C-alpha positions as CSV (number, residue, x, y, z in Angstrom):
1,X,7.1,6.3,-6.4
2,X,4.1,7.4,-5.2
3,X,3.9,8.9,-1.8
4,X,1.2,7.9,0.7
5,X,-1.0,10.9,0.9
6,X,-3.8,8.3,-0.3
7,X,-3.4,6.6,3.2
8,X,-3.7,10.1,5.0
9,X,-6.9,10.6,2.9
10,X,-8.8,7.3,4.3
11,X,-8.1,8.4,7.8
12,X,-5.0,6.3,8.5
13,X,-3.0,9.4,9.9
14,X,-4.0,12.7,10.9
15,X,-4.8,14.9,8.2
16,X,-2.5,17.8,7.3
17,X,-3.8,20.8,5.5
18,X,-2.2,20.9,1.9
19,X,-0.7,24.2,0.7
20,X,-0.7,25.5,-2.7
21,X,2.8,24.1,-3.1
22,X,2.0,20.8,-2.0
23,X,-0.7,20.7,-4.5
24,X,1.4,21.6,-7.0
25,X,3.8,18.5,-6.1
26,X,0.8,16.1,-5.8
27,X,-0.5,17.1,-9.6
28,X,3.0,16.7,-10.9
29,X,3.4,13.3,-9.2
30,X,0.0,12.1,-10.5
31,X,0.9,13.3,-14.0
32,X,4.0,11.6,-13.8
33,X,2.5,8.0,-12.9
34,X,-0.7,8.8,-15.1
35,X,1.4,9.2,-18.4
36,X,4.1,6.8,-17.2
37,X,2.9,3.5,-15.8
38,X,-0.6,3.7,-16.1
39,X,-0.1,4.9,-20.1
40,X,-2.8,7.3,-20.0
41,X,-3.0,10.0,-22.9
42,X,-3.2,13.5,-21.7
43,X,-6.9,13.4,-22.9
44,X,-7.4,10.6,-20.7
45,X,-5.7,12.3,-17.5
46,X,-7.9,15.4,-18.1
47,X,-10.8,13.8,-18.8
48,X,-11.1,11.8,-15.4
49,X,-11.5,12.9,-11.9
50,X,-9.3,13.0,-9.1
51,X,-11.0,10.2,-7.7
52,X,-10.9,7.9,-10.5
53,X,-6.9,8.7,-11.1
54,X,-6.5,7.7,-7.5
55,X,-8.3,4.5,-7.9
56,X,-6.1,3.8,-10.9
57,X,-3.0,4.8,-9.0
58,X,-4.0,2.5,-6.3
59,X,-4.8,-0.6,-8.5
60,X,-1.4,-0.4,-10.3
61,X,0.5,-0.4,-6.8
62,X,-1.7,-3.3,-5.8
63,X,-1.0,-4.9,-9.2
64,X,2.8,-4.4,-8.7
65,X,2.6,-5.8,-5.3
66,X,1.0,-8.9,-6.5
67,X,3.8,-9.2,-9.3
68,X,6.5,-8.8,-6.7
69,X,4.7,-11.4,-4.6
70,X,4.7,-13.8,-7.1
71,X,8.3,-13.5,-7.8
72,X,8.7,-13.7,-3.8
73,X,6.9,-17.0,-3.8
74,X,9.3,-18.4,-6.6
75,X,12.6,-17.5,-4.6
76,X,11.1,-18.8,-1.4
77,X,10.5,-22.1,-2.9
78,X,14.0,-22.1,-4.4
79,X,15.5,-21.0,-0.9
80,X,13.6,-23.5,1.0
81,X,14.4,-26.3,-1.6
82,X,18.1,-25.5,-1.3
83,X,18.0,-27.0,2.4
84,X,20.6,-24.6,3.6
85,X,18.3,-22.5,5.6
86,X,17.4,-23.1,9.4
87,X,13.6,-22.1,9.0
88,X,11.4,-22.0,5.9
89,X,10.8,-18.6,4.2
90,X,7.6,-17.3,3.1
91,X,6.7,-14.9,0.5
92,X,5.3,-12.5,3.2
93,X,8.8,-12.7,4.7
94,X,10.3,-11.5,1.7
95,X,7.9,-8.8,0.8
96,X,5.6,-8.1,3.5
97,X,1.8,-7.6,3.5
98,X,-0.2,-5.2,1.9
99,X,-2.5,-3.2,4.5
100,X,-4.5,-0.3,3.4
101,X,-2.0,0.6,0.6
102,X,1.0,0.1,2.4
103,X,3.3,-2.8,2.6
104,X,4.4,-3.8,6.1
105,X,7.2,-5.8,7.5
106,X,6.2,-8.8,9.6
107,X,6.8,-6.8,12.9
108,X,4.8,-4.1,11.6
109,X,1.9,-6.2,10.7
110,X,1.8,-8.1,13.9
111,X,1.9,-4.8,15.8
112,X,-0.7,-3.3,13.5
113,X,-2.9,-6.7,14.2
114,X,-2.5,-6.3,18.1
115,X,-3.4,-2.7,17.9
116,X,-6.7,-3.5,15.9
117,X,-7.5,-6.3,18.1
118,X,-7.2,-4.1,21.1
119,X,-9.2,-1.3,19.8
120,X,-11.7,-3.9,18.9
121,X,-11.9,-4.9,22.3
122,X,-11.9,-1.8,24.0
123,X,-14.8,-0.7,22.0
124,X,-16.8,-3.6,22.6
125,X,-16.2,-3.1,26.6
126,X,-17.4,0.5,26.0
127,X,-20.4,-0.4,24.5
128,X,-21.4,-3.1,26.8
129,X,-20.6,-0.8,30.0
């Protein structure tokens, strides 16, 4: 639904200069989200800053993730109670992990944590030496 330009803005990926056409697409997408799922009026939309709308969209996405996670928790309880699985299933197995506005699978999250630890260790070593 909402492309991951917020993640680029937070420095997670290299920044790409947006062209006029890109900005037009972003504005259209923000307008659709603001008037649709966020239930803002046109006046609300134009009275808010870009950052405020961005925060509202981010919060909406997180709220949707939490709702999905609740459903996944119930599904995992049912699956585990059936007793037909070789190993127990958790809600994270079904929906993934929320990290910096992105939903990561178990493998992606493991790699992300490994990379984060590696960067942290190399930063400490560089600072000590």
